Each structure stands twice: as C-alpha cells, then as structure tokens.
N, C-alpha and C positions, 0 to 999 in steps of 0.2 A: 798336678805337676804337667810342666810344658816341655814337650818332646819336639826336637826341630833336626832337620837334615841339614849339615855344613858341608858345603863343597870347598875341598881343599886339594892340593896338587897331587895327591896321592889318590883322590877320588871322594866318593861320598862317604861321610861318616854321621852317624846319629848322635844325638847328645842331648842332655836333660839340663835345664836351667834352674838355678835356685836363687830366686829372688834377683838382685841385682849384683849378685857375686860371680856371675861369669858361666859359663857353658863347660859342662863336664861331660867329656866321649864316653860313648858306650861302645866298646871296641866288639867287632864281629857280628854286630846284629844291626838289621835296617828297622826302622819306625814300622814298617808294616809287620816286620816280626814280632816286634813288641805287643802290636794291635793281636795278632793272632794268638799270642800268649795269654792273653786275657789282661782285663784291668788289674786286679790284684797282684799278678806277677809281675805285670809292667813296673807298676809302682815300686815293687821290691827290687826288680833291677834298676831303676833309676835312683832310688835309694841309695842302693851299694855303690853306683857310679860317683855320686854327690860326694860319699865318704871319702873317695880317693883323692890325693891333692892335685891331680891333673885339673887345671882349669884352661879353657879357652876364653881369652877376653872378648868382649863384644867388638873392639874396634879390629877392623879389618877382616872379619869373619863374612864369609859370603854363604848367603841361605838359599836352597833350593826348596821346590815344594817340600813339605813336612813328610810327605808317603807319597807312592803310586798307587792310586785307588784302583780296586778290581772293577768295579761298575761305577756310574754316576748317575744317579735318578734327581732330575731337577723337577723340583714342585712348583706351585703357583698357590702361595696361601694367603697372599695381602690383596683383599679385595680393592681398594685404593690404586694398587699397581694395574689390576685387572681393568679397573674403569679408566685410568688414563692410556695404557697401551692398545685397549680394545678400539679406543677413539682414533689412535694415531696408525693402527696398524689397519684396521678394518672398516674405519670411517662410522662405527657404530658407539651407542652410549650405553651406559650400566654396566651391571655385572649379570652373565647369562645365568638362568636358573640352575643349569647342570653343574656350575662352579661350587653350590652349594652342596651337592650331594656326597662329595668324597674328596680328599687330597690328591688331586689329579698330579701326574707327573708324566715326564718323557725321559728316555735315555739319552745321554750325550757321550762324547768320546772321551774315554779316559786315557787315550794315547797322546792326546795334544796337551797334557797338563804341564805348567810351569809354575815358577814360585816366585818370592818377593824380588822385585827388581828385575826381573825377566822383561824383555822387549816383546811386545806384542804385534804382529805384522798386520797391517790392514789386508784382508783378503783381496783377490783380484775380483774386478767388477764390483765392487764395494763403495759406496760413496756416503753410505750412513752409518759409521762405526758406533757403536754404544757400548757402554759397559753396564753390569747390573751387580748391585751389592746385595750380596746374601750371606747368611751364616750356614754352614754345613755340619750335620752329625756325621761321624765316622761309626760304622758298625765295629763292634768287638766280639760278639757271639753270633754263630749261625742260629737260624731258626724259620720255622714255617708256621703260618697260621696262627701267629702269636696275637695275644689280647694286647690291649693297650698297657696294661699294667705290665705285662711279660715284657713287652717291646722296650719300656725304658729302661730295663735291666740289661739290654743289648746294646746300648750306647758306650762306646769307650771315650769319645770325647767329641770336642767342637774345634772347628777352624773357621777362617774366611773363605768365602769363595767369591770370586768374579766371573761371572758367565759372561762373555763377551758376544756380542750380538751384531751382525751384518743385516741392519734393519730393512734395508732395501732388497735384499735377496730372500731375507725370510718373508717379507710381507708377499713377494709373487709366489715361493714355493707352497706356502700354506694354502694357497688357493686349491691346490691338488687335493687337501683333505687329509694329510698324513702328520701333519705338524711339523717344527721347525728341524732342520736337516744341515744343509751346506750354508745356512744363515747362524749356525751356532757351532759346529764342530771343529772349528780352525783354531779354538783357544779356549781354555779354562785356567785361571790360575787361583792357586790356594795357597794359606799361609797366615803369617809368617810362621807359626807353630800349629801343634796339635796339643789342645789344653784338654786334661781328662774330666771326665764328666762330675768327679766328685768336688771340682774346683767351683762349681757353679750350684751347690746345694742350697748356700744362701741367696742365691739369685733367681730362685725359681719361685713363682707365685702359688698361691693356694689351687689353682687350675692347672699347675703343670706347665705354665709358661715362662719362658726366660726373661728377667728383667733386665734387658741390655740396650744401652744406646748405641746406635749406627749412624755415622756419618760419612757422606760422599762428597770428594774435592775433586775438581779438574783444575790442573795448574794452580793450586792452592787457593782456589775459591770455592767455597761450601755449595753444593748443587742440591743436596739432600741429606735429611735427617729424620729418623724415625727410632722407634722403640720395638724390640722383637717379640714384646708382649701383644702386638698388633696383628699376628698370626691369626688366621682361622682355625688352625689346628696345632697341637702340640707336636714335638719331634714324637714321642712314643704313639701318638695316632697315626702320624705318618708313616713310620715303620711298621705298625700293624697292619696298615692298608698295603704296603708295598710287600709284606710276607704272605698276604692272602692267596692262596693256590699257588704260592710261589714260594721264593727262598731268599733271605738276605745272608750275607756271608761277611765274614771279618775282612776290613778294608774297603767295604761299600760305602760310598759317600752318598748322602741324602741332602740336598740343597733345600733350603727353607723357601726358595722363590725370592724375587725382587722384592724388597722394602717398597713401601709406599712413600709418598710426600718427597719425591725425587730420588729414588734408588735407583732410577736410569735415565738417561735423557727421553727416551720414547714416551713415558709417561708424561713428562712435561711437555712434549711435543703436541701431545693429544689433548690436553688440558688449554694450551695457548694456540693451537691450531696454527702453528708455524714451528719452524726448526730453531727453537731458542731454548737453550743453548745450542749452539752449532753441533753436526756431527763431529766426532773425534778426527784429529788429523795429526799426520807425522810430527812428533815432537811434545805432543801434549802428553801430560802424566795423570794418571789416576788414581788415588789414594784412599782407600777404604779403611776405615776404622771401626772396631768394634769393642765396646767396654770387657774387660776380662780377657780378651784374646789378644789385641794388638792392632797393628798398622800394615795394610798391605798394599804396596806401590807398584805400579808398572808405566813405562812409558811406550807409547806407540810408534812404530815406525812404518816406513813405506815400502811396499813390495820392490824389489829389485828388477823384476820382469814379469809377464804374463804368465799366467798357467797356462798348461796345453789346453785346447779347446775341445769341446766334446758335441757331436752333432745333435740337431733337434731331431725329434721322433720323425719317422716318415708319416706321410698322410695316409690316411685311411684308403686302403685297397680295396678291390671286391671280394670281400671276406668269404662270403660264399662260394664263389666262383673259386676261390684258391684252396678252401675245404675240400670241395667236390672234386678237384682235379687232383689233388693230392690223395685222398683215401679210394679213388677210383683206381690208382695204379698201386696201393698199398696192400699190404698182406696182413696190415690188422684187422681182426673179425668185426663183422657189422655191416 
C-alpha cells in the first residue's frame, strides 16, 4: 500500500493510492499516526479508505513529505560511495577498515524535512551543493537490542531520501572529528510516498537485500545508476545495530546511505579529480527514481540574503593562570 500526504487549501491530508485509480483521503489521521498504529492496522485503515467513493485525481494534487520523521539516522552502506567521496572530501583512497566493522550512521535534522517538488535553498557560504540518492526505511514498531531477524519485523515501509550536502562546509567541519553537521542539516527531502514493506516481498533476495534499481538525474541528464542490492548491510541489520544499547521508535527514518556509481556528485568529483559534473546551482532540478517507490524531484534556489554570522573561537589564553585566579577567589572546596 502507498501512503502520502496531500497539501490542500484546508491543510494537510493523508491519503492512500490504489494503482492508477487516484488517491483516497484518510480523514482525521496523519501518516505518522498510521505508522504508529502498526503495519496491519494501517493497511486495514487504507483498505477501508479505498472502499469509499471519494477519489482525489492525481492532476492538481500537491504532495508534501509523506510523514514528519521522529528522528533520522543516515547510514553509509555503499563501499563505492565511500571510495569516491573519501577521495573528494579527504584526499585519501580506498575504504577504511573501520567501515567494515558495522553499519555506521549519524543523526541528521528531522526539522528540515520537505517533500516532492519543494525548493531547496543553497545554504549561506556554500559553493559546492550536492544531492545524495538514498532509500530510507521507516520504523513501525519500537524496540531495543533487536536481533537482525526481529528488526525486519519492525519495518513499516520505504521511501526515497535525498540527503542534501554542502560539501565545502562539510569538508571543513569534519576536520574537527565530530562528523557532518552544518554541511548536512539544512535540508532533507523524502517522498513521494511511503510504500509499505509487504509491497517488497517479491523484490527481496535470499540474503535480505532489496532488488531495486535507483537512478539520479540533474536537469534531465542521468548522472548515477545503481541497485540497492549493492548495500553492505541489509535494512534489518542496520536497524538491529541502531537499536543496540538504544531504541528505535515508530516514525524513525533510517537512510541507506548514498548509492554508488554516481549516487552523488562528490563521488564523481573524487573519481575524476575535478568538479565534474559541477556543483548544483540555482535553477537546477534533481530527480531521484527508485523502482517500486516512484520519483522524487526538487529544484535548487538561491538564498535571498546572508545568514547572521557567528564569531570564531577566541584564541587560547593562559589557561593555568585563569584557573588559578578563579579558584583562589572561589568557595569551591579543594
């Protein structure tokens, strides 16, 4: 079943689509509420909506992100992507040994989510804007310390994720050793729909990987093509790792990490040794297509003005003298 969020004059409405027959509204409930109700109950609610006579034709409908995630963990599970981006971002070759240890991830910003056809603003001081083609799993059941087998039963469905990246900002800030931050948290787009996990039973291979073709285009020109089966870990393995000594909750989004073979521009920059294709500019359109899910398109726009500045850190002072002076006059014991 395919759930989406439609933006209408009276606000957002969740809806379910049945083949090409159009969209059936689901009154009084958001897609995130459907996710929290569990996969079986959500499908039952969707089935009842389909039986109603009301149909929203595709023409003229404006879609938002299918849901507002509770958290977003973004993984890095494609070795080919690691090779290319490592060359581009760090000037180093190969895949680090630590990558093979576990499906590593970072947390990104759920409050900057947008959906299909939304404009993505180039962040201030960014000259190397990039897209990233990913598939994301959405958690439908809470859990901790899950086994890989158990984790698979916690997937509600899948959507497309574009993890937008300001590569020049990211390159500088990652020298601090904390991972990406302002180079990533300005925009994430998901959509166009959330497809329930049962739709992919016949697209799952013997090892548990999804056999889905994925294509990235910039201004209608293909720049990347890969299959999801090239992931280093399955989604259940990623979820099991995320839940270790922690929790996953309904509405959590887990990104596959960027596809290889041109799933982002930075990978190609690293392989070619130059900014080819060039960084994204205002007016560029990025279209990501994944078999079984659909197409997610967004347009890049320029920023209308500069963001407020933040001062650089003050240089090191005589720290020992400062400490001595403070505690000499302090009532703190010691």
